[in-house]
N, C-alpha and C positions, 0 to 999 in steps of 0.2 A: 535374316535382317529384322530387327524389332522396330515396328512402327511406333511402339511406345517410347523409344528413345528420341524420335524425331517429332512426334506429335504429343499433345497432352489432351486430357479429357475436356479441358477448357476450350480447345479448338472446335469441339463439336457441340458445345452447349446450346447454341441457338436452334439447332435442328433435332435435338434429342426427342422433343415431343412428337415428331413425325414418325419415329420408330414405334411409339405407343399407338398412334392412330393406325399405322399399318397392321400392328399386331391385333388391336381390337377389331379391326375390319375382318380379320380371319375368323374371330370367335363370336362376333355379334351380328344380329340382324338389324341393328339400328342404322339410321341415316346419319349424315354428317352432323346435323344439329344435336342428335343424341350423343354422338361420340365427343363433340366439343363440350359436353356437360358431364361426361363420364369421368369420375374421380381418377381412374387409371390413366387418363390422358391429361387432365388439367391440374390435378393435385400433385405437387412435386413428391410428397412422401408416398402416396399410393402408386404414382407412376414408377418410382424407383423400385418399390416392392414388386410390382407387376413385371417390370423389365428384368429384375433379378430372377424371378421365376422362369422367365424365358431363357435367361442366361444359364440357369441350372439345367434346362433341357437342351442346351446348345442350339437353340433355335436362332441361328445367326442371321438368317436372310432378312429379317425385319430391320436389323440394325444398318442395313445398306441404305436406308432412307435418310440417314444422317451423314453428311459429307462435309469435307473441309479441304482447302488447298493450303500449301505451304511453299514458300520460296526457300529452298534449302541453302541458298547462298547467304541467308541471314543467320544461319546457325554458326556455332563456333567451329573453327578448323578441326579441333581435336575430335569433335563428334562426327564430322564428315569423314575424317581419316579412318575412323573405326571401321568403316564399311568399304575401305579401299585396299587393294593390294599395294604393297610397298612401292612398286614401280610407278604408281599414279599419285603418290602423296606429295610429290614435289611440283605438281601442276598448279596453275592459278586456281584460286578458290572457286571461281565461277565454273571452271571446267570440271573441277572435282564434284561440285554440286550437281552438275549436269549428268555426270556418270552415275552418281547415286540415284538421281531421279529416274534415269532409264533402267537402272537395276530393279528398282521397286516396280516400275511399270511392267517389266518383263516377268516378274515373279508373283505379283499380287493380283488376284482375279478381280477384274473390273475396277482397278485403279485407273487413273487418267493422266496421260502425258501428252503434251502438245509441243512440238519443236519450236513453235512461236514463243513459248515461255520455257526455254530449255532447262532452267534451274527449278521449275515449279512442278510439284507432283500433287495430285488430288487423290485422297483415299477416303474410305467410309469408316464409320464407327465399327462396322463389322471387322475390317482389317485390324483396327486398334484392339478390339476385344479378343480376337483370335490369337494375336501375338501376346497379349497380356496373359491369356490362359496358358500359353506355352512357357511363359516366363515364371509365373507364380499363380497357383490356384487361389491362394489366400488374397493376393492383391487383385486378382480378377473379380472376386466377389466384393471386395472393398470398393471397387470402381462403381458398382451399382449403388452402394450407399452414398458415394459422393454425388451421384446424379440428383439426389434429393436436395442438394444445395442450390440447384438452379431452378429458379421460379420463372420459367419462360412461357408467356402466354402464346397460344396459337391463334393467329388472326388471318383467316383466309383473305387472299388478295383479290379474288374475283370469281364469279361463277357464270357459266354459260350452259343452260339446260342440264345435261348429264354430268358436266365436268366442272370441278372447282380447283383452282390453283391455290394450294395451301402452303407452299413454301418456295422460296426463290433465293438462290445465291447468284450474285451478278458478276463477281470478280472472275477473271481468267475465262475459262470456258463455261462458267456458271453451273448451276444445278437446279432442277425444278422438281417439285413434288406435286402430283395431281391426285385428287380423289374423284373416281368415276363411278357413278351409281346408275342403277336401272338400265343396265345393258345386258345382253345375252351372253351365255357361255360360248355360243358360237363365235361371237365377236372377240371374246377374250382369248379363245384358242388361236385366233389370228394374231392378236396383240402380242402374246407372249413369244411369238416367233422372233420378235425383235429382242434378241438375247442380250444386247448390251445394256438394256434397261433392267430395273429391279421391280419386283411385283410382290404384293401381298393381297390375296384374294379371299373373299368370303368362303369359308369351308362348308362343304356339304357333309363333311364328316361330323362336325361339331354343332352346326347350326340347323335348326329345323327348317323345312322347306315350305311351311304352311302358306306363306304370303309371297313366295318368290315364283309367281306364276309366269306364264309364257309371254315373251316379247313377240308381237305380231308384226312381221315385215309389211311395209306399205303395199307391196305387190299383192299380198294376201288380203290385206284390209280393203283394197280397191278392186279386187277381182269381182267380175260380174257373175261368176259361177253360182248356181243355186241348185240345191238338192231337194226335190219334192218327194220325199219318201218317209212318211211317219214311222214306218217300221224300223228304219235306220236309227232315228232318234230314240224311239222307245227302247231299242236294244241297248244303246249306250246308257240311258238313264236307269234301266233295270239293273245292268251290271254294276253301275256306280252305287246304286241303292243297296244291292246285295253285299258289296264290300263294306258299306257303312254299318250294316247290321253285324257283320263279323267283327269290325273294329270296336263297336259299342259293347260287344260281348266279351271283350278282353279285360284284363285286370290292370290296365294302365291307369295313371292318375286321372281323377275325375275332371280336373280343369283341362287336361290335354284332350280328353275324349269330347268334352263339351265344345272346345274350339274346332276340332275336326268335324263334329256333327253339325255345328252351326254353318260352317263353310259349305259342306256338301249339301245339306238340306236347302240352303239358299240357292245354290247352283241348280239343283233339280227343280225347284220352284220356278226359277227364271226361265227354264227351258221347257217345262211341261206344256204341251199343247201348241208349241211353236209350229207354224204352218210349213215353213221351209227353212232350210239351213244354208247360210252363206259359207264360203270357204273358211272364213274366220271362225264361225260357229263350230265347224268340224275340227279345226285345230284345238279350240278350247275344250271340246268334248273329249278329245283324245288326251289332252293334257290333264284334265280332271280325272280321267280314268287312270292314267299313270300315277297321279297323286294318290288316288284311292288304293292302288296296289302298293305304293310306297308306304302309306300309313298302315295298311294291313300287315305288311312285312315287319314294320317296326313294333307296332302295338300288340298285334295278335301273334305274329310269327317270331317275335323276340330277336329279329335280325338287327345287327348294328346298322346305324345310319350310313356308315361308309360303304356297306354292301347294298343296302336298300336303294341307294341313289343310282344304281346301275339302270334302273327302269325309267329314270327321269329324262325328259328331252333335253337336247343341247340348247334349245331356245329359252331355257329358264333364266329368269332375272338373276343378276349377280352384282357384286360391288368389288372394286379393285383399286388399290393404291399403286400408282406408277411413279417411279423416280428415275432420274438419270441426268448426266451432263446435258447442257443445252445443245451441244453439238449432236449428240445421239438422239435427243428428242426432236430436233429439227430434221434429222435423217428420217425418223419415223413419220413425221408430218408430211414431208415431201413425198415419200413413197405411198402413203395411204390417202393422200389427196388426189392421187392419180384416178382418172375417171373409171379405170377398170377395177378399182378396189370396191369391195362390197359397201352398200349404202351405210351400214351402221358404223363401221370403222372409219369411213370417210367423214361421217358426221362428227365423231369424237375428235379426229385429227383436226378438223376445222375449228372446233371449239377450243382445243389446245392452242392452235395458232392465234385465234382472236384474243385469248387471255394473255398470251405472251406479247402480242402487239400492244395491248392496253398498258403493259408494263414497260413499253419502250424497247422491247427486245425485237430486233429485226429477224424475221422468219422468211 
């Protein structure tokens, strides 16, 4: 069944920029302000070229952030009949549209059907492009050229601490797109278990980890634990300093080595002579040591970042774009606002709830 017969690229034009934000989130260390000024997001020509490149790699997941609904009963009878067995073609038009909508829902991954609107189906730009590629590779690549015709600005609808609502469809079961920043990978490991939603997360394979340091849980931040052992601190600082010397002796680019050196020397200076260590200090020492081993692996050991990242803690900062129908987003919010959910994902769920309430969406 070809989605390209039932939908057009025009149906997705308002939300195409969200696919670019999702994709740039994967490959960039910048925050949302940076992305909203990135030509590959805001320039229609650069965006079309960037998305074409992703299309060439068959990187379909980012295109799920663009979504559209269609009432199939508004289409011509002949088009609906094309996807029906002969025995159903004599049925009333609305019944035929309902059958086709259910067919799509049962065969297209993460399409959306609700019996409340029996003739309506929701699909993503991902579905459209995958079907276009099956139909014609030439037309598939022309589709990306057509994207340059749409000059659609991205205007975030609201922000709450870590979370920004960057896109919202209100019709039928709706669709929301959220940009979530400065959260831990521990949190996103929990988040992605909600498999009905779509995700684009900052890559540790392509993005340097220099500034993505540890998220400290409140329980660690507020702990009364103190370690009064200068030998413990000296051992950590000595190890970190040893790795720095190895890194600086590598043949990596000068500007990269200067950035690593500046970070590590500043850290060592801050901690030298510290009388006692809080639990937070111990976490940061271990994180900085892991970072030093990571840098040593990349710059001196010539190990790819995708393998060097194995040493990094799960608590590292990350950024993720999340999208989905409002029904599934509300399901996530309800489950993660439960008091048994971990503090960080509870916090994000509450931020998402407040942003939707500000838009008049009942949660």
